[in-house]
VOZA-980766 format. One record per residue: residue number from 1; residue in one letter; x, y, z of N, C-alpha, C, O in turn. Coordinates in nm, 4 decimals, always signed. Atoms other than C-alpha are relative to their C-alpha. Last residue first. Example, Ala and Ser with C-alpha at 12.3 -4.5 7.8 and 13.67 -1.06 7.14 Angstrom:
VOZA-980766
> 2	s	-0.0820	-0.1190	-0.0060	+1.3670	-0.1060	+0.7140	-0.0770	+0.1090	+0.0730	-0.0261	+0.2198	+0.0899
> 1	a	+0.0890	-0.1190	+0.0000	+1.2300	-0.4500	+0.7800	+0.0900	+0.1200	+0.0000	+0.1936	+0.1181	+0.0665
END
This chain:
VOZA-980766
> 82	e	+0.0383	-0.1423	-0.0040	-1.3588	+1.2547	+1.3081	-0.1160	+0.0257	+0.0891	-0.1594	+0.1401	+0.1026
> 81	k	-0.0821	-0.0736	-0.0977	-1.2104	+0.9138	+1.3911	-0.0451	+0.1444	+0.0150	-0.0209	+0.2063	+0.1186
> 80	t	+0.0379	+0.0467	-0.1331	-1.4919	+0.7230	+1.2143	+0.0753	+0.0793	+0.1077	+0.0209	+0.1054	+0.2150
> 79	k	+0.1301	-0.0611	-0.0334	-1.4398	+0.9276	+0.8980	-0.0421	-0.0347	+0.1416	-0.0989	+0.0485	+0.2123
> 78	t	-0.0242	-0.1422	-0.0214	-1.0693	+0.8285	+0.8913	-0.1290	+0.0711	+0.0398	-0.1281	+0.1551	+0.1298
> 77	q	-0.0634	-0.0112	-0.1320	-1.1588	+0.4612	+0.9348	+0.0250	+0.1471	+0.0333	+0.0074	+0.1885	+0.1479
> 76	e	+0.1047	+0.0277	-0.1006	-1.4004	+0.4819	+0.6424	+0.0564	+0.0163	+0.1408	-0.0093	+0.0712	+0.2292
> 75	e	+0.0866	-0.1174	-0.0031	-1.1320	+0.6468	+0.4258	-0.1098	-0.0174	+0.1053	-0.1444	+0.0776	+0.1755
> 74	i	-0.0770	-0.1070	-0.0638	-0.8852	+0.3725	+0.5140	-0.0873	+0.1245	+0.0145	-0.0881	+0.1893	+0.1192
> 73	d	-0.0103	+0.0342	-0.1419	-1.1421	+0.1035	+0.4348	+0.0750	+0.1084	+0.0768	+0.0385	+0.1425	+0.1893
> 72	a	+0.1284	-0.0370	-0.0617	-1.2213	+0.2762	+0.1043	+0.0003	-0.0325	+0.1492	-0.0619	+0.0389	+0.2279
> 71	v	-0.0115	-0.1411	-0.0360	-0.8505	+0.2465	+0.0200	-0.1300	+0.0478	+0.0647	-0.1274	+0.1342	+0.1523
> 70	t	+0.0031	-0.0991	+0.1063	-0.9013	-0.1290	+0.0222	+0.0179	+0.1416	+0.0539	+0.0125	+0.1653	+0.1745
> 69	l	-0.0327	-0.1250	-0.0672	-0.8359	-0.4426	+0.2276	+0.0148	+0.1056	-0.1088	+0.0951	+0.0890	-0.2006
> 68	p	-0.0858	-0.0981	+0.0674	-1.0080	-0.7485	+0.0834	+0.0206	+0.1241	+0.0859	-0.0695	+0.1668	+0.1581
> 67	i	+0.0379	-0.1329	-0.0457	-1.1374	-1.0188	+0.3186	+0.0940	+0.1007	-0.0668	+0.2100	+0.1134	-0.0275
> 66	q	-0.0909	-0.1053	+0.0430	-1.1283	-1.3665	+0.1701	-0.0556	+0.1369	+0.0382	-0.1708	+0.1697	+0.0096
> 65	v	+0.0728	-0.1246	+0.0214	-1.2958	-1.6525	+0.3568	+0.1017	+0.1082	-0.0349	+0.2011	+0.1256	+0.0356
> 64	g	+0.0006	-0.0407	+0.1395	-1.0907	-1.9688	+0.3059	-0.0790	+0.1254	-0.0306	-0.0921	+0.1628	-0.1471
> 63	d	+0.1139	+0.0638	+0.0658	-1.1716	-2.1291	+0.6399	-0.0128	+0.0402	-0.1473	-0.1067	-0.0007	-0.2157
> 62	k	-0.0289	+0.1430	+0.0080	-0.8244	-2.0468	+0.7753	-0.1128	-0.0769	-0.0676	-0.0916	-0.1875	-0.1173
> 61	t	+0.0123	+0.0700	-0.1281	-0.8980	-1.6857	+0.6921	+0.0304	-0.1476	-0.0184	+0.0406	-0.1960	-0.1311
> 60	t	+0.0765	+0.1237	+0.0168	-0.7645	-1.5172	+0.3786	-0.0013	-0.0731	+0.1337	+0.1038	-0.1058	+0.1887
> 59	i	-0.0230	+0.0941	-0.1095	-0.6583	-1.1542	+0.4111	-0.0877	-0.1210	-0.0266	-0.2063	-0.1071	-0.0566
> 58	t	+0.1114	+0.0771	-0.0530	-0.6486	-0.9635	+0.0841	+0.0473	-0.0902	+0.1133	+0.1536	-0.1518	+0.1056
> 57	l	-0.0498	+0.0489	-0.1284	-0.4305	-0.6911	-0.0616	-0.1182	-0.0666	+0.0682	-0.2183	-0.0014	+0.0981
> 56	s	+0.0951	+0.0135	-0.1097	-0.4937	-0.6214	-0.4263	+0.0708	-0.0540	+0.1236	+0.1728	-0.1224	+0.1156
> 55	a	-0.0132	+0.1323	-0.0613	-0.2810	-0.4845	-0.7073	-0.1022	-0.0080	+0.1129	-0.1664	+0.0919	+0.1456
> 54	k	+0.1101	+0.0812	+0.0517	-0.3539	-0.1877	-0.9338	+0.0155	-0.1474	+0.0405	-0.0110	-0.2394	-0.0369
> 53	c	-0.0593	+0.0958	+0.0937	-0.0130	-0.0431	-0.8445	-0.1044	-0.0910	-0.0647	-0.0701	-0.1841	-0.1375
> 52	a	-0.0707	-0.0758	+0.1031	-0.1664	+0.2656	-0.6815	+0.0571	-0.0913	-0.1080	+0.0673	-0.0520	-0.2242
> 51	h	+0.1003	-0.0715	+0.0793	-0.4123	+0.0455	-0.4892	+0.0662	+0.0742	-0.1163	+0.0182	+0.0674	-0.2294
> 50	c	+0.0692	+0.0973	+0.0846	-0.1357	-0.1874	-0.3743	-0.1025	+0.0672	-0.0903	-0.1139	+0.0334	-0.2081
> 49	l	-0.0948	+0.0471	+0.1006	+0.0739	+0.1033	-0.2485	-0.0682	-0.0974	-0.0958	-0.0550	-0.0848	-0.2176
> 48	r	-0.0157	-0.1068	+0.0990	-0.2262	+0.2582	-0.0721	+0.0951	-0.0418	-0.1122	+0.0691	-0.0147	-0.2294
> 47	i	+0.1259	-0.0080	+0.0748	-0.3074	-0.0704	+0.1027	+0.0123	+0.1054	-0.1098	-0.0263	+0.0808	-0.2241
> 46	l	+0.0032	+0.1156	+0.0908	+0.0557	-0.1177	+0.2039	-0.1263	+0.0011	-0.0861	-0.1219	-0.0323	-0.2045
> 45	d	-0.0980	-0.0261	+0.1055	+0.0656	+0.2340	+0.3492	+0.0009	-0.1141	-0.1019	+0.0084	-0.0898	-0.2224
> 44	d	+0.0605	-0.0973	+0.0914	-0.2590	+0.1692	+0.5395	+0.0962	+0.0383	-0.1122	+0.0523	+0.0673	-0.2235
> 43	i	+0.0962	+0.0657	+0.0878	-0.1063	-0.1486	+0.6818	-0.0639	+0.0989	-0.0966	-0.0875	+0.0650	-0.2126
> 42	r	+0.1374	-0.0250	-0.0434	+0.1928	+0.0353	+0.8224	-0.0964	-0.0598	-0.1008	-0.0731	-0.0524	-0.2215
> 41	v	+0.0361	+0.0905	-0.1088	+0.5345	-0.1212	+0.7664	-0.1423	+0.0209	+0.0506	-0.1951	-0.0630	+0.1237
> 40	l	+0.1325	-0.0337	-0.0522	+0.6521	+0.0225	+0.4357	-0.0386	-0.1014	+0.1069	-0.0293	-0.2221	+0.0845
> 39	g	+0.0883	+0.1153	-0.0101	+1.0243	-0.0256	+0.3888	-0.1312	+0.0395	+0.0651	-0.1335	+0.0916	+0.1767
> 38	r	-0.0127	+0.0572	-0.1355	+1.2975	+0.2289	+0.4443	-0.0817	-0.1265	+0.0157	-0.0516	-0.2109	+0.1000
> 37	a	-0.1390	+0.0446	-0.0169	+1.3301	+0.2967	+0.0695	+0.0219	-0.0641	+0.1369	+0.0980	-0.1600	+0.1497
> 36	v	-0.0133	+0.1271	+0.0726	+0.9507	+0.3100	+0.0367	+0.1415	-0.0557	+0.0184	+0.1594	-0.1764	+0.0345
> 35	k	+0.0819	+0.0989	-0.0707	+0.9274	+0.5787	+0.3068	+0.0140	-0.1375	-0.0657	+0.0282	-0.2383	+0.0036
> 34	n	-0.0705	+0.0376	-0.1236	+1.2161	+0.7757	+0.1577	-0.0747	-0.1105	+0.0739	-0.0139	-0.2044	+0.1254
> 33	a	-0.1200	+0.0730	+0.0436	+1.0544	+0.7729	-0.1883	+0.0795	-0.0470	+0.1222	+0.1288	-0.1597	+0.1254
> 32	i	+0.0392	+0.1385	+0.0264	+0.7249	+0.8671	-0.0216	+0.1186	-0.0828	-0.0490	+0.1271	-0.2020	-0.0195
> 31	t	+0.0507	+0.0635	-0.1220	+0.8741	+1.1771	+0.1370	-0.0353	-0.1455	-0.0248	+0.0042	-0.2334	+0.0519
> 30	q	-0.1153	+0.0396	-0.0809	+1.0779	+1.2711	-0.1713	-0.0429	-0.0726	+0.1269	+0.0241	-0.1663	+0.1703
> 29	a	-0.0659	+0.1166	+0.0586	+0.7670	+1.2665	-0.3911	+0.1170	-0.0484	+0.0861	+0.1350	-0.1689	+0.1040
> 28	p	-0.1078	-0.0295	+0.0940	+0.5809	+1.5079	-0.1632	+0.0709	-0.1279	-0.0468	+0.0800	-0.2259	+0.0272
> 27	c	-0.1153	-0.0584	-0.0674	+0.2627	+1.3733	-0.0040	+0.1077	+0.0301	-0.1038	+0.0976	-0.0146	-0.2181
> 26	n	+0.0279	-0.1419	-0.0223	-0.0873	+1.2686	-0.1046	+0.1112	+0.0662	+0.0812	+0.0868	+0.1320	+0.1823
> 25	f	-0.0223	-0.0238	-0.1424	-0.0034	+0.8981	-0.0657	-0.0257	+0.1459	+0.0385	-0.0180	+0.1823	+0.1558
> 24	a	+0.0779	+0.0980	-0.0765	-0.1500	+0.7983	-0.4001	+0.0110	+0.0237	+0.1501	-0.0819	-0.0051	+0.2256
> 23	a	+0.1420	-0.0355	+0.0084	-0.0178	+1.1196	-0.5584	-0.0861	-0.0939	+0.0841	-0.1799	-0.0497	+0.1503
> 22	a	+0.0300	-0.1237	-0.0742	+0.3368	+1.0598	-0.4332	-0.1480	+0.0359	-0.0021	-0.2033	+0.0743	+0.1010
> 21	l	+0.1094	+0.0245	-0.0938	+0.3503	+0.6992	-0.5536	-0.0471	+0.1262	+0.0722	-0.1413	+0.1209	+0.1512
> 20	g	+0.1252	+0.0039	+0.0741	+0.5592	+0.7759	-0.8614	-0.1221	-0.0213	+0.0890	-0.2356	-0.0093	+0.0429
> 19	r	+0.0420	-0.1381	+0.0230	+0.8481	+0.8741	-0.6339	-0.1337	+0.0063	-0.0726	-0.2092	+0.1019	-0.0551
> 18	g	+0.0423	-0.0529	-0.1286	+0.8726	+0.5137	-0.5169	-0.0514	+0.1422	-0.0136	-0.1518	+0.1788	+0.0476
> 17	t	-0.1109	-0.0236	-0.0918	+0.8880	+0.4118	-0.8804	-0.0563	+0.0483	+0.1336	-0.1737	+0.0842	+0.1430
> 16	i	+0.0103	-0.1236	-0.0782	+0.5997	+0.2572	-1.0711	+0.1218	+0.0114	+0.0909	+0.1640	-0.0866	+0.1523
> 15	g	-0.0746	-0.1023	+0.0714	+0.6257	+0.0005	-1.3501	-0.0054	+0.1352	+0.0686	-0.0002	+0.2394	+0.0032
> 14	a	+0.0929	-0.1068	+0.0367	+0.3494	-0.2086	-1.1954	+0.0697	+0.1094	-0.0811	+0.0036	+0.1946	-0.1406
> 13	y	+0.0989	+0.0550	+0.0930	+0.5682	-0.5206	-1.1970	-0.0990	+0.1066	-0.0473	-0.1499	+0.0994	-0.1592
> 12	k	-0.0678	+0.0356	+0.1255	+0.8555	-0.3242	-1.0406	-0.1011	-0.0497	-0.1033	-0.0997	-0.0049	-0.2180
> 11	l	-0.0286	-0.1234	+0.0722	+0.6330	-0.1636	-0.7756	+0.0631	-0.0298	-0.1363	+0.0286	+0.0332	-0.2362
> 10	i	+0.1301	-0.0546	+0.0428	+0.4962	-0.5023	-0.6680	+0.0219	+0.1258	-0.0832	-0.0386	+0.1416	-0.1893
> 9	i	+0.0462	+0.0841	+0.1109	+0.8502	-0.6453	-0.6609	-0.1331	+0.0523	-0.0545	-0.1526	+0.0597	-0.1758
> 8	d	-0.0829	-0.0354	+0.1154	+0.9744	-0.3561	-0.4441	-0.0428	-0.0790	-0.1238	-0.0435	-0.0250	-0.2344
> 7	t	+0.0551	-0.1254	+0.0518	+0.6797	-0.4169	-0.2108	+0.0815	+0.0485	-0.1194	+0.0258	+0.1066	-0.2126
> 6	k	+0.1287	+0.0257	+0.0663	+0.7871	-0.7808	-0.1802	-0.0615	+0.1280	-0.0545	-0.1172	+0.1277	-0.1642
> 5	t	-0.0266	+0.0683	+0.1272	+1.1489	-0.6931	-0.1072	-0.1297	-0.0219	-0.0769	-0.1346	-0.0024	-0.1983
> 4	k	-0.0659	-0.0961	+0.0883	+1.0443	-0.4426	+0.1590	+0.0247	-0.0616	-0.1370	-0.0046	+0.0001	-0.2394
> 3	i	+0.1073	-0.0842	+0.0529	+0.8040	-0.6958	+0.3129	+0.0588	+0.1014	-0.0977	-0.0011	+0.1287	-0.2017
> 2	s	+0.0460	-0.1130	-0.0826	+1.0979	-0.9319	+0.3516	-0.1148	+0.0757	-0.0668	-0.1368	+0.0650	-0.1874
> 1	m	-0.0146	-0.1236	+0.0744	+1.1356	-1.2692	+0.1776	-0.0604	+0.1127	+0.0838	-0.1685	+0.0970	+0.1406
END
């Protein structure tokens, strides 16, 4: 199953349209609708989508350690770049 299909499923279960994500992405509704239609491929976009849909994105290591990816991680990375 493609990432696009999976993100569409997340949006469906959350009852959110691509346009409904505009606030989470801090961009115009048409911009995010186009981005979702093409398929989100950047990790920060996936994190924002999950956050807006009240879902989680977690990496699980081979040893079972779970590492959550959150909007706070994006904000921390942005601060580091400044």
